[in-house]
C-alpha positions as CSV (number, residue, x, y, z in Angstrom):
1,M,-46.0,16.0,56.4
2,R,-46.5,13.9,53.3
3,N,-44.6,10.3,52.7
4,V,-42.1,10.9,49.9
5,P,-41.8,7.4,48.2
6,K,-38.8,5.6,49.0
7,K,-37.5,5.2,44.5
8,K,-38.0,9.8,44.7
9,I,-35.9,9.6,47.4
10,I,-33.1,7.1,46.3
11,Y,-32.7,8.6,42.6
12,G,-32.6,11.9,43.6
13,A,-29.6,10.9,46.0
14,V,-28.3,9.2,42.9
15,V,-29.0,12.9,41.1
16,V,-27.2,15.4,43.6
17,I,-24.0,12.8,43.8
18,F,-23.7,12.4,40.5
19,L,-23.7,16.7,39.5
20,I,-21.5,16.9,42.7
21,V,-19.1,14.5,41.0
22,L,-20.0,15.8,37.3
23,L,-18.5,19.7,39.2
24,H,-15.9,19.2,41.2
25,P,-13.0,21.5,39.9
26,D,-10.3,18.5,39.9
27,M,-12.2,16.5,37.0
28,N,-8.9,17.1,35.0
29,G,-7.7,13.4,35.6
30,R,-11.6,12.9,33.0
31,R,-9.4,14.5,30.2
32,S,-5.4,12.9,30.6
33,Y,-3.0,13.7,27.9
34,E,0.7,13.7,27.3
35,Y,2.4,16.6,29.0
36,I,6.1,17.3,29.2
37,P,7.4,16.9,32.3
38,K,9.3,19.1,34.4
39,E,12.6,17.7,34.1
40,A,12.4,17.5,30.1
41,I,11.0,21.4,30.2
42,L,14.4,22.8,29.6
43,D,15.3,20.4,27.1
44,N,12.5,20.7,25.3
45,L,12.6,24.9,24.5
46,Y,13.8,27.0,21.8
47,Y,16.0,29.2,22.5
48,A,16.7,31.7,20.6
49,V,16.2,36.3,20.2
50,T,15.2,38.6,17.7
51,K,18.9,40.0,16.0
52,S,17.6,43.6,16.9
53,F,17.6,42.9,20.5
54,K,20.3,44.7,22.6
55,L,21.6,42.9,25.4
56,N,22.0,44.6,28.6
57,N,25.4,45.0,30.5
58,S,24.5,41.9,32.5
59,T,28.2,39.3,31.7
60,N,25.4,36.5,33.8
61,E,22.3,34.4,31.3
62,C,19.7,33.8,33.0
63,D,18.6,30.7,34.3
64,Y,15.6,29.3,34.1
65,R,15.7,25.8,35.9
66,D,13.8,27.9,39.2
67,I,11.1,29.5,37.4
68,V,10.4,26.3,35.4
69,F,9.8,24.3,39.3
70,D,8.1,27.7,40.5
71,D,4.9,26.9,42.9
72,T,3.5,29.8,42.8
73,T,0.0,31.0,41.9
74,L,-0.9,34.5,41.1
75,S,-4.3,36.1,41.8
76,P,-6.2,37.0,38.8
77,S,-7.3,40.0,40.5
78,L,-3.3,42.1,39.6
79,K,-4.7,45.9,39.9
80,D,-2.6,48.8,38.6
81,G,-0.9,49.5,42.1
82,D,0.8,45.5,41.1
83,L,2.8,47.2,37.9
84,D,5.6,49.7,39.6
85,D,7.7,51.5,38.0
86,G,10.4,49.3,38.7
87,H,10.3,46.8,35.5
88,K,11.1,49.3,32.2
89,I,8.6,48.2,30.4
90,R,9.2,50.4,27.2
91,A,7.4,52.2,24.5
92,G,5.1,50.0,23.1
93,G,4.3,47.1,25.7
94,E,8.2,45.6,25.4
95,C,10.4,44.6,27.8
96,A,13.6,42.3,29.1
97,P,14.8,41.8,32.3
98,L,18.0,44.0,34.1
99,E,19.7,41.2,36.3
100,C,20.5,38.9,32.8
101,R,20.5,38.1,29.5
102,P,17.5,36.3,28.2
103,K,17.7,33.6,26.4
104,F,14.2,34.0,25.0
105,S,12.4,36.7,22.5
106,T,8.7,36.2,22.2
107,A,6.0,38.5,20.7
108,I,2.5,37.9,22.5
109,V,-0.7,38.7,20.1
110,V,-3.9,39.4,20.8
111,P,-6.7,40.5,18.3
112,Y,-9.8,42.7,20.1
113,R,-12.2,44.6,20.3
114,N,-14.9,46.2,22.5
115,R,-13.7,45.0,25.8
116,P,-12.2,48.0,26.9
117,E,-12.1,46.5,30.9
118,Q,-10.8,43.0,29.7
119,L,-8.1,44.3,27.8
120,H,-6.7,47.0,31.0
121,D,-6.6,44.0,33.4
122,F,-4.7,42.0,30.7
123,L,-2.3,44.2,30.1
124,I,-2.2,44.7,33.8
125,Y,-1.5,41.2,35.1
126,M,0.3,40.1,32.2
127,H,3.3,42.5,32.8
128,T,3.3,41.2,36.3
129,F,2.7,38.2,35.4
130,L,5.8,38.2,32.3
131,R,8.5,39.7,34.5
132,R,8.9,37.4,36.6
133,Q,10.3,35.4,33.5
134,Q,13.0,37.0,32.9
135,I,12.2,36.7,28.9
136,H,11.9,39.6,26.4
137,Y,9.5,40.2,25.3
138,R,6.6,42.5,23.1
139,I,2.5,42.3,24.0
140,Y,0.5,43.5,20.0
141,V,-3.0,44.1,20.6
142,I,-4.6,44.0,16.3
143,E,-7.9,45.6,16.9
144,Q,-10.7,45.1,14.0
145,L,-12.8,48.5,13.7
146,D,-15.1,47.7,10.9
147,S,-18.7,46.0,11.2
148,L,-17.7,43.2,10.0
149,P,-18.3,40.5,12.4
150,F,-15.1,39.6,14.3
151,N,-12.7,37.8,12.5
152,R,-10.3,36.0,15.1
153,A,-7.9,34.4,13.1
154,K,-7.0,37.4,10.6
155,L,-6.7,39.1,13.6
156,M,-4.1,36.6,14.0
157,N,-2.7,36.5,11.5
158,I,-1.9,40.9,11.4
159,G,-0.1,40.7,14.7
160,A,2.0,37.2,14.3
161,K,2.9,39.0,10.3
162,L,4.5,42.8,12.3
163,A,6.3,40.1,15.1
164,M,8.0,38.4,12.6
165,K,8.5,41.1,10.4
166,A,10.5,42.5,13.8
167,G,12.2,39.4,14.4
168,F,10.5,38.2,16.9
169,P,11.1,34.3,17.1
170,C,8.8,32.9,18.9
171,L,4.7,33.8,18.5
172,V,2.2,33.5,22.0
173,L,-1.3,33.7,20.5
174,H,-3.3,34.9,23.2
175,D,-7.1,36.1,23.6
176,V,-7.9,38.7,25.7
177,D,-9.8,36.4,28.6
178,L,-7.7,34.4,29.4
179,L,-4.7,34.9,32.6
180,P,-2.6,32.2,33.3
181,L,-2.3,31.7,37.4
182,R,1.5,29.6,36.9
183,P,4.5,31.5,36.5
184,A,6.2,27.8,36.1
185,N,4.2,28.8,32.6
186,L,7.0,29.5,30.1
187,Y,5.7,32.2,27.9
188,A,8.1,30.7,25.5
189,C,8.6,28.3,22.5
190,T,8.9,24.8,22.5
191,Y,10.1,22.6,19.5
192,N,6.8,21.4,19.0
193,P,4.1,24.4,18.5
194,R,2.2,24.2,22.8
195,H,-0.9,24.4,23.9
196,L,-0.6,26.6,27.0
197,S,-4.4,27.3,28.4
198,S,-5.1,23.2,28.9
199,S,-6.4,24.1,31.9
200,I,-8.7,26.4,32.4
201,N,-11.5,28.0,35.3
202,K,-15.0,27.6,33.1
203,F,-14.4,24.0,31.8
204,R,-13.0,22.9,35.9
205,Y,-9.8,23.1,34.4
206,V,-10.9,19.6,32.0
207,L,-9.3,19.6,28.2
208,P,-12.4,19.3,26.0
209,Y,-10.7,17.6,23.4
210,L,-7.9,16.5,22.5
211,H,-6.9,18.4,19.5
212,L,-8.1,21.2,20.8
213,F,-6.1,23.9,20.0
214,G,-6.6,27.8,21.2
215,G,-6.9,30.0,23.7
216,A,-3.2,30.8,24.4
217,I,-0.5,29.1,22.2
218,A,3.1,28.8,21.8
219,I,4.1,28.2,18.2
220,R,8.1,29.3,16.4
221,A,7.3,31.9,13.7
222,D,9.4,29.2,11.4
223,Q,6.6,26.4,11.4
224,F,3.9,29.3,11.2
225,R,4.7,30.3,7.7
226,T,4.7,26.7,7.1
227,V,1.0,26.2,7.2
228,N,0.5,29.2,6.2
229,G,-0.6,30.5,9.7
230,M,-4.0,30.7,10.3
231,S,-7.0,31.0,7.9
232,N,-8.4,34.0,7.0
233,Q,-12.3,32.9,6.0
234,Y,-13.8,32.1,9.3
235,Y,-16.3,35.3,10.5
236,G,-17.5,35.2,14.0
237,W,-16.8,32.2,16.4
238,G,-16.0,29.3,16.3
239,G,-13.4,26.6,14.1
240,E,-10.3,28.5,13.2
241,D,-8.1,27.1,15.9
242,D,-9.9,23.2,14.5
243,D,-9.0,24.2,11.0
244,F,-5.7,25.7,12.6
245,Y,-5.1,22.5,14.2
246,S,-5.6,20.8,11.1
247,R,-3.0,22.5,9.1
248,L,-0.8,21.8,11.7
249,E,-1.5,17.8,11.4
250,N,-1.2,18.0,7.3
251,K,2.0,18.9,7.5
252,E,2.9,16.2,10.6
253,I,4.0,18.6,13.0
254,K,2.6,17.7,16.6
255,I,1.8,19.8,19.4
256,C,2.6,19.7,23.1
257,R,1.2,21.0,26.1
258,F,3.0,21.2,30.1
259,E,1.3,19.5,33.2
260,P,-2.6,20.3,34.2
261,A,-1.2,21.8,37.3
262,T,1.0,24.4,35.5
263,S,-1.5,25.2,32.5
264,V,-4.3,27.2,34.3
265,Y,-5.8,30.6,33.3
266,Y,-8.5,31.6,34.5
267,M,-11.1,33.3,32.0
268,L,-12.7,36.5,32.5
269,N,-16.3,36.9,32.0
270,H,-17.8,38.2,28.8
271,K,-20.6,37.5,26.8
272,P,-21.3,35.1,25.0
273,E,-19.7,35.6,21.2
274,V,-21.7,35.1,18.2
275,K,-21.1,32.1,16.4
276,G,-19.2,31.6,12.2
277,E,-22.6,30.0,10.3
278,Q,-19.6,28.7,7.9
279,R,-17.3,27.7,10.1
280,H,-18.7,24.2,9.4
281,A,-18.2,23.9,6.0
282,L,-15.3,26.0,5.7
283,L,-13.2,22.8,8.7
284,D,-14.7,20.7,5.8
285,R,-12.4,22.0,3.0
286,A,-9.6,23.4,5.6
287,E,-6.7,21.3,4.5
288,K,-7.7,21.4,1.0
289,R,-7.7,25.3,1.1
290,M,-4.7,25.5,3.1
291,P,-2.0,26.6,0.3
292,L,-4.3,30.0,-0.6
293,D,-5.8,31.0,2.8
294,G,-3.2,32.6,5.3
295,L,-0.4,34.8,5.6
296,N,0.4,35.0,1.6
297,N,-3.4,36.6,0.8
298,L,-3.9,38.8,3.8
299,K,-5.2,41.5,2.9
300,Y,-6.0,44.6,5.2
301,T,-6.3,48.5,5.5
302,E,-4.4,49.3,9.0
303,I,-5.7,52.4,10.0
304,A,-3.2,53.5,13.0
305,A,-0.5,52.2,15.1
306,T,0.9,53.7,18.8
307,L,3.1,52.4,20.2
308,H,0.8,53.1,24.3
309,P,3.3,52.6,27.2
310,L,2.2,49.0,28.2
311,F,0.8,47.8,24.4
312,T,1.9,48.1,20.2
313,H,-2.1,48.6,19.6
314,I,-2.6,47.9,15.6
315,M,-5.9,49.9,14.2
316,I,-7.5,47.9,11.0
317,N,-10.0,47.5,9.2
318,I,-10.6,43.8,7.7
């Protein structure tokens, strides 16, 4: 057997140790961030329901303390059978608890194109997840039908506009490939916009950078209007979330998060999206475009709108 030089053995051992440390799933301490402690969450929530929401006959208001302190972790592999008829989901994917009166109304807005299996799994999972939280909610899926590059931010604007027209005071802008694993991650707005998905398995549960504000976020409808929504100019993947963050900074609106252990998400597998060629140039002019690029110049053609059993389906050309 050939002798291996001692230096090579030492070098190989160092590389192995480095990779073990780098790839360890508990590396979220490497990117620490400020967060709202569990004891303060209830005081930071924005309590509001839609004016049109018909309250049930219960005389008891929902109590969210047990939910916030729930240590349960759900499996991302929930299937059709996990969604039973007892959920009482209304046409259009709207649901509210029957046993108590909710204090929150939330619209979940999902931009979508050509991922039918992911959408199916997402809807089954999210209704199972959300029913545990005793909130009033509705899921909007905004599908881009044309052949132009995918414009995620514009689809968010369209869904947000429809949800705000329906009176929803809280918006959750949500990618279809992300599943929240902790019911304690309440899908209600806080006073400041909240980054829900700060701990994702794809990134080894590490927050890639501190001003990341995408994936799944919650923002009050009035704040979304204040920053003129998101930019409509980002075709292809990348840049729109950083653009949105710069809009919040421009209006001195700070974001917040819950602790990493609460903000855990599972990302479904999918092919990489095509990156937008103009994203860097657009980011350089983000604040200058803000007054004229967003909700106030939103144009699109609605092809159809359907109330499916699990979601409101808006099909558009942009």
